[in-house]
VOZA-825335 format. One line per 3 residues: number of its first residue (from 0); for each residue z negated, x negated, y negated of C-alpha. Coordinates in nm, 4 decimals. Example, Ala and Ser with C-alpha at 12.3 -4.5 7.8 and 13.67 -1.06 7.14 Angstrom:
<pamars>
0> -0.7800/-1.2300/0.4500; -0.7140/-1.3670/0.1060
</pamars>
This chain:
<pamars>
0> -0.0012/0.0040/0.0083; 0.1053/-0.1030/-0.3317; -0.1771/-0.1484/-0.5985
3> -0.1255/-0.1843/-0.9609; -0.2293/-0.4861/-1.1844; -0.4540/-0.3625/-1.4491
6> -0.3079/-0.3989/-1.7848; -0.5135/-0.6043/-2.0672; -0.3290/-0.4928/-2.3869
9> -0.4045/-0.7720/-2.7036; -0.0597/-0.6405/-2.9165; -0.2047/-0.3993/-3.1233
12> -0.0708/-0.5202/-3.4270; 0.2868/-0.4471/-3.2883; 0.1286/-0.1068/-3.2148
15> -0.1858/0.0844/-3.1086; -0.2596/0.3941/-2.8870; -0.2606/0.7082/-3.0605
18> -0.5739/0.8100/-3.1165; -0.6942/1.1096/-2.9332; -0.7463/1.3257/-3.2599
21> -0.4262/1.2345/-3.3655; -0.2674/1.3374/-3.0253; -0.4736/1.6830/-3.0608
24> -0.3518/1.7203/-3.4286; 0.0127/1.6323/-3.3287; 0.0350/1.8518/-3.0379
27> -0.0959/2.1613/-3.2355; 0.1092/2.0948/-3.5436; 0.4441/2.0807/-3.3023
30> 0.3333/2.3660/-3.1220; 0.4470/2.5803/-3.4257; 0.7707/2.6241/-3.6398
33> 0.8261/2.5917/-3.9958; 1.0492/2.3498/-4.2185; 0.7969/2.2511/-4.5201
36> 1.1032/2.2958/-4.7572; 1.1395/2.6472/-4.6619; 1.0383/2.9518/-4.8841
39> 0.8976/3.2146/-4.5541; 0.5886/3.2318/-4.4273; 0.6534/2.9808/-4.1787
42> 0.7621/2.7136/-4.4469; 0.4965/2.8063/-4.6564; 0.2636/2.7252/-4.3490
45> 0.4187/2.4260/-4.2517; 0.4363/2.2937/-4.6222; 0.0428/2.3422/-4.6529
48> -0.0312/2.1329/-4.3676; 0.2044/1.8675/-4.5115; 0.0221/1.8920/-4.8487
51> -0.3369/1.8854/-4.6795; -0.2384/1.5440/-4.4864; -0.1435/1.4173/-4.8551
54> -0.4796/1.5027/-4.9906; -0.6595/1.3274/-4.7080; -0.4053/1.0441/-4.7439
57> -0.5281/1.0162/-5.0824; -0.8810/1.0633/-5.0507; -0.9167/0.7782/-4.8257
60> -0.6574/0.5386/-4.9931; -0.7940/0.5705/-5.3535; -0.4574/0.7375/-5.5064
63> -0.3614/1.0737/-5.6290; -0.1970/1.3226/-5.3609; 0.1205/1.2959/-5.5931
66> 0.1377/0.9379/-5.5205; 0.1927/0.9673/-5.1593; 0.5663/0.9619/-5.0407
69> 0.6256/1.0443/-4.6693; 0.8582/0.7831/-4.5073; 0.9593/0.7296/-4.1910
72> 0.7429/0.4080/-4.1504; 0.6479/0.0839/-4.3048; 1.0097/-0.0578/-4.2945
75> 1.1556/0.2262/-4.4905; 0.8355/0.2497/-4.7493; 0.9276/-0.1432/-4.7870
78> 1.2926/-0.1341/-4.8505; 1.2401/0.1929/-5.0958; 0.9835/-0.0226/-5.2838
81> 1.1842/-0.3450/-5.3098; 1.5118/-0.2218/-5.3461; 1.4303/0.0944/-5.5588
84> 1.1949/-0.0495/-5.8117; 1.4108/-0.3707/-5.8437; 1.6957/-0.1754/-5.8979
87> 1.5551/0.0130/-6.1452; 1.4264/-0.2580/-6.3531; 1.6188/-0.4308/-6.6458
90> 1.4505/-0.7414/-6.5392; 1.6484/-0.9930/-6.3161; 1.3998/-1.1784/-6.1073
93> 1.2689/-1.0365/-5.8027; 0.9675/-1.2472/-5.6426; 0.8928/-1.2236/-5.2583
96> 0.5911/-1.4494/-5.0441; 0.7435/-1.6704/-4.8378; 0.4936/-1.5244/-4.5385
99> 0.6082/-1.1469/-4.5882; 0.7499/-0.9090/-4.3192; 1.1244/-0.9132/-4.2769
102> 1.1496/-0.5245/-4.4221; 1.0666/-0.7063/-4.7297; 1.2344/-1.0421/-4.7367
105> 1.5538/-0.8852/-4.6227; 1.5143/-0.6084/-4.8661; 1.5271/-0.8771/-5.0995
108> 1.8084/-1.0654/-5.0095; 2.0262/-0.7364/-5.0217; 1.9560/-0.7375/-5.4265
111> 2.1036/-1.0462/-5.4373; 2.4570/-0.9033/-5.3065; 2.4936/-0.6892/-5.6239
114> 2.3532/-0.3431/-5.5936; 2.2215/-0.2420/-5.9471; 2.3315/-0.5865/-6.0761
117> 2.2917/-0.9073/-5.8912; 1.9314/-1.0132/-5.8815; 1.7694/-1.3952/-5.8776
120> 1.5528/-1.3620/-5.5677; 1.2625/-1.6086/-5.6013; 1.0914/-1.6904/-5.2449
123> 0.7016/-1.7759/-5.3621; 0.5115/-2.0525/-5.1541; 0.2091/-1.9475/-4.9296
126> -0.0808/-2.1497/-4.8900; -0.1896/-2.2305/-4.5442; -0.3691/-1.8907/-4.4886
129> 0.0131/-1.7583/-4.5666; -0.1528/-1.6143/-4.8912; 0.0618/-1.6079/-5.2593
132> -0.1619/-1.7454/-5.5100; -0.2326/-1.5983/-5.8637; -0.1725/-1.9225/-5.9938
135> 0.1794/-1.9291/-5.8119; 0.2549/-1.5935/-5.9918; 0.1050/-1.7349/-6.3434
138> 0.3661/-2.0193/-6.3365; 0.6382/-1.8220/-6.2363; 0.5621/-1.5727/-6.5301
141> 0.5210/-1.8417/-6.7313; 0.8731/-1.9548/-6.6503; 1.0846/-1.6329/-6.6657
144> 0.8440/-1.3829/-6.8762; 0.9972/-1.0211/-6.9185; 1.2767/-1.0918/-6.6660
147> 1.0452/-1.0589/-6.4121; 1.1277/-0.6970/-6.2325; 0.8947/-0.7512/-5.9200
150> 0.6666/-0.9270/-5.7250; 0.6013/-0.8624/-5.3462; 0.3037/-0.9929/-5.1783
153> 0.1466/-0.8492/-4.8167; -0.2194/-0.7227/-4.8518; -0.2846/-0.8616/-4.4935
156> -0.0303/-1.0862/-4.2504; 0.0981/-0.9143/-3.9697; 0.1272/-1.2860/-3.7582
159> -0.1899/-1.4708/-3.8862; -0.4121/-1.1596/-4.0543; -0.5116/-1.3344/-4.3366
162> -0.5772/-1.1224/-4.6581; -0.4230/-1.2241/-5.0023; -0.6265/-1.1093/-5.3390
165> -0.3496/-0.9038/-5.4280; -0.5363/-0.7761/-5.7459; -0.5496/-1.1272/-5.8794
168> -0.1824/-1.1629/-5.7991; -0.1116/-0.8447/-5.9422; -0.2387/-0.9013/-6.2866
171> 0.0076/-1.1656/-6.4278; 0.3007/-0.9720/-6.3073; 0.1883/-0.6135/-6.4419
174> 0.1122/-0.8018/-6.7592; 0.4923/-0.8696/-6.8305; 0.5999/-0.5379/-6.7558
177> 0.6850/-0.6451/-6.3824; 0.6291/-0.4070/-6.0795; 0.4348/-0.5162/-5.7989
180> 0.4294/-0.3798/-5.4523; 0.2196/-0.4526/-5.1459; 0.2901/-0.4227/-4.7977
183> -0.0448/-0.2877/-4.6543; 0.0655/-0.1856/-4.3037; -0.1601/-0.4200/-4.0906
186> -0.4627/-0.3747/-4.3212; -0.4802/0.0140/-4.3671; -0.7424/0.1784/-4.1610
189> -0.8902/-0.1813/-4.0522; -1.0149/-0.2820/-4.3938; -1.1001/-0.0637/-4.6754
192> -0.7900/-0.0369/-4.8897; -0.7664/0.1296/-5.2587; -0.4630/0.1707/-5.4320
195> -0.5883/0.1964/-5.8045; -0.8054/-0.0981/-5.7518; -0.5248/-0.3296/-5.6174
198> -0.3388/-0.2722/-5.9411; -0.0177/-0.2174/-5.7935; 0.2892/-0.0432/-5.8527
201> 0.3444/0.0774/-5.4655; 0.1852/-0.0003/-5.1329; 0.3476/0.0436/-4.7691
204> 0.1684/0.1870/-4.4551; 0.2595/0.2935/-4.1239; 0.0828/0.5191/-3.9130
207> 0.1136/0.3639/-3.5506; -0.0662/0.0469/-3.6934; -0.3965/0.2477/-3.7072
210> -0.3612/0.4856/-3.4077; -0.0972/0.7430/-3.5791; 0.2313/0.8428/-3.3847
213> 0.5312/0.6173/-3.4355; 0.8119/0.7072/-3.6953; 0.5913/0.7904/-3.9633
216> 0.4255/0.6220/-4.2587; 0.3968/0.6283/-4.6335; 0.4675/0.4533/-4.9769
219> 0.2002/0.5086/-5.2079; 0.3947/0.5097/-5.5384; 0.2178/0.4919/-5.9319
222> 0.3515/0.8305/-6.0605; 0.4385/0.6227/-6.4040; 0.6768/0.4018/-6.1843
225> 1.0502/0.3867/-6.2768; 1.2390/0.3854/-5.9144; 1.5919/0.4328/-5.7831
228> 1.6158/0.6157/-5.4458; 1.7859/0.4388/-5.1560; 1.8772/0.7770/-4.9704
231> 2.0259/1.1057/-5.0897; 2.0146/1.4697/-4.9493; 1.7685/1.7269/-5.0049
234> 1.5382/1.5777/-5.2662; 1.2418/1.5893/-5.0708; 0.9450/1.3739/-5.1412
237> 0.9671/1.3246/-5.5447; 1.3659/1.2987/-5.4994; 1.3070/0.9414/-5.3535
240> 1.3115/1.0222/-4.9709; 1.5154/1.2823/-4.8705; 1.5216/1.4810/-4.5625
243> 1.2898/1.7264/-4.3937; 0.9432/1.5810/-4.3730; 0.8073/1.5350/-3.9999
246> 0.5167/1.7873/-4.0241; 0.3690/1.7088/-3.6926; 0.3797/1.3320/-3.7577
249> 0.2189/1.3709/-4.1038; -0.0619/1.5800/-3.9830; -0.1176/1.3369/-3.6949
252> -0.1174/1.0353/-3.9280; -0.3804/1.1605/-4.1487; -0.6081/1.2746/-3.8669
255> -0.5940/0.9319/-3.7035; -0.6605/0.7545/-4.0855; -0.9535/0.9753/-4.1139
258> -1.0956/0.8741/-3.7862; -1.0240/0.5010/-3.8571; -1.1976/0.4863/-4.1954
261> -1.4864/0.6628/-4.0652; -1.5250/0.4153/-3.8023; -1.3877/0.1093/-3.9811
264> -1.7463/-0.0520/-4.0572; -1.8660/-0.0426/-3.7171; -1.5379/-0.1337/-3.5755
267> -1.4698/-0.4197/-3.7527; -1.7970/-0.5495/-3.6499; -1.7125/-0.5106/-3.3049
270> -1.3608/-0.6340/-3.3306; -1.4569/-0.9337/-3.5014; -1.7255/-1.0342/-3.2268
273> -1.4617/-0.9812/-2.9562; -1.2211/-1.1946/-3.1830; -1.4461/-1.4625/-3.2166
276> -1.5515/-1.4505/-2.8180; -1.1901/-1.4580/-2.7605; -1.1139/-1.7702/-2.9908
279> -1.4543/-1.9511/-2.8452; -1.3459/-1.8813/-2.4923; -0.9955/-2.0041/-2.5140
282> -1.1172/-2.3183/-2.7186; -1.3593/-2.4107/-2.4239; -1.0909/-2.3676/-2.1442
285> -0.7554/-2.4877/-2.3287; -0.7636/-2.8309/-2.4644; -0.6159/-2.8967/-2.7960
288> -0.5419/-2.5282/-2.8896; -0.5495/-2.4826/-3.2760; -0.6505/-2.1742/-3.4626
291> -0.4040/-2.0649/-3.7525; -0.5033/-1.8853/-4.0631; -0.8762/-1.8471/-4.1292
294> -1.0860/-1.7449/-4.4153; -1.0645/-1.3830/-4.5502; -0.8957/-1.2164/-4.2595
297> -0.8262/-0.8903/-4.0502; -1.1069/-0.8695/-3.7613; -0.8730/-0.7950/-3.4808
300> -0.5905/-1.0585/-3.5137; -0.6260/-1.3887/-3.3699; -0.3513/-1.6614/-3.4045
303> -0.3379/-1.9793/-3.1764; -0.0974/-2.2624/-3.1306; -0.0743/-2.4373/-2.8003
306> 0.0815/-2.7655/-2.8438; 0.3412/-2.8729/-2.5981; 0.3945/-2.4850/-2.4914
309> 0.6703/-2.2336/-2.5450; 0.5192/-1.9334/-2.6981; 0.7650/-1.7473/-2.4914
312> 0.6989/-1.9103/-2.1759; 0.3381/-1.8312/-2.2437; 0.3932/-1.4672/-2.3041
315> 0.6003/-1.4184/-1.9891; 0.3248/-1.5916/-1.7792; 0.0273/-1.3822/-1.9374
318> 0.2533/-1.0732/-1.8625; 0.2429/-1.1472/-1.5076; -0.1082/-1.1837/-1.5175
321> -0.1489/-0.8579/-1.6705; -0.2017/-0.9796/-2.0169; 0.0151/-0.8486/-2.2840
324> 0.0650/-1.0109/-2.5973; 0.3222/-1.1443/-2.8624; 0.4396/-1.4367/-3.0721
327> 0.4446/-1.2627/-3.3861; 0.5991/-0.9166/-3.5314; 0.7313/-0.6896/-3.2699
330> 1.0663/-0.6686/-3.5069; 1.1483/-1.0109/-3.4131; 1.0555/-1.0154/-3.0481
333> 1.3613/-1.1426/-2.8068; 1.4776/-1.3696/-3.0971; 1.4215/-1.7701/-3.0112
336> 1.3212/-1.8525/-3.3488; 1.0148/-2.0241/-3.4679; 0.7717/-1.7956/-3.6607
339> 0.8690/-1.8035/-4.0458; 0.5057/-1.7144/-4.1284; 0.3720/-2.0176/-3.9848
342> 0.6684/-2.2393/-4.0929; 0.5833/-2.0997/-4.4674; 0.2154/-2.1830/-4.3864
345> 0.2740/-2.5428/-4.3115; 0.3189/-2.5823/-3.9381; 0.5840/-2.7994/-3.8335
348> 0.8712/-2.6539/-3.5960; 0.7183/-2.7273/-3.2692; 0.3623/-2.5553/-3.3598
351> 0.5554/-2.2596/-3.4846; 0.7291/-2.2282/-3.1592; 0.3822/-2.2577/-2.9638
354> 0.2132/-1.9865/-3.1113; 0.0606/-1.6917/-2.9714; -0.0485/-1.3454/-3.1773
357> -0.3535/-1.1964/-2.9680; -0.4081/-0.8783/-3.1577; -0.7274/-0.6306/-3.1119
360> -0.7677/-0.2761/-3.1432; -0.9990/0.0285/-3.0855; -0.9430/0.0280/-2.7146
363> -1.0027/-0.3453/-2.6595; -1.3110/-0.4132/-2.4248; -1.4718/-0.7118/-2.3315
366> -1.2982/-0.6876/-1.9945; -0.9877/-0.7333/-2.1966; -1.1072/-1.0280/-2.3934
369> -1.2445/-1.2168/-2.0951; -0.9349/-1.1300/-1.8622; -0.7421/-1.3071/-2.1378
372> -0.9582/-1.6373/-2.1484; -0.9240/-1.6469/-1.7858; -0.5715/-1.6163/-1.7657
375> -0.5016/-1.8505/-2.0668; -0.5942/-2.2001/-1.9145; -0.3552/-2.1750/-1.5946
378> -0.1023/-2.0113/-1.8288; -0.1059/-2.3011/-2.0597; -0.1232/-2.5528/-1.8139
381> 0.2078/-2.4339/-1.6370; 0.4011/-2.3969/-1.9705; 0.3184/-2.7646/-2.0508
384> 0.4554/-2.8569/-1.7162; 0.7348/-2.6803/-1.7710; 0.8077/-2.8129/-2.1122
387> 0.7564/-3.1501/-2.0090; 1.0093/-3.0944/-1.7483; 1.2702/-2.9322/-1.9764
390> 1.1851/-3.2248/-2.2190; 1.2571/-3.5067/-1.9362; 1.5544/-3.3456/-1.8162
393> 1.7178/-3.3167/-2.2005; 1.6253/-3.6773/-2.2474; 1.8217/-3.7781/-1.9122
396> 2.1205/-3.5506/-2.0197; 2.1468/-3.7520/-2.3407
</pamars>
């Protein structure tokens, strides 16, 4: 009789399981009919659900309900913010951190092709934690002044978990009239986030990172912001995001965030303890392992470099042992490229190819952590041997 190997899931930064409260909210909302844009009774009931969800999100995120624009997720929200805000601005300089998610970096690159006038895109250096500093932005403001249209800097890095002092970065940019966008996809639901206190123009979030469904998210957008839509149709969501609102999705997202925020303090303590246990156990069993990031960071992300090992080889070996993790962003999985985040933070290419992201979430247990520690030693040893074999074969061929 075939037995099923237990799976220890340590890839919560890619997606985390839906919370039971979110599943219940989604199921209940999906069992009823109604387009939130329709004027009849079913439509009005759907609209009420949408607006109640909007109000709950606003309550937990420190903004007004009218500043919540529903989207299909973090990528769409980032695209809308970066392209829409920059296109509406008379400024021609757009600045993005070198360690941003590709939904920000690629959207900024798109602005160099001429939409709304070609923009001068600057990629800002980051420190060893992957964070943009306020001094860097002040220097840029001193150089370009009111030509600055937009600065984008993420609140919490999706690969190494480092938290940026976004309010300090936003100050110099807003002082010359520039918009500031922050990608808060990894932060929302895991650390306190207050839109007004951050002092930004816009902020993105994605439900499936905190226990909501895939395919739904939001852009928080200052009511006074000038922004151009990037999609057209029915004019829903302030004429910025056309398309029928996913009623079950936004209802479930609000339910997930409500639960995540209520449990945030105790969960942060629990996950920080599990993360530290994981990192301590790995250091004790795998010689030479290097921890990336540090300082103020998310409680559930550990990014480790295993010198001499291929990150992809480690993932496959761990997967065979029932441990699921990643080398970085799920959006670039399967692409044999070194982590752009680690490269930007000063790591060499070999180190950037030899790293794992182990991310914990609300379902993570001590058993998951202990199983990972036990599996990593043998996996790292096998990966090193395989790497040495490939190096020698390559040297012989040359």
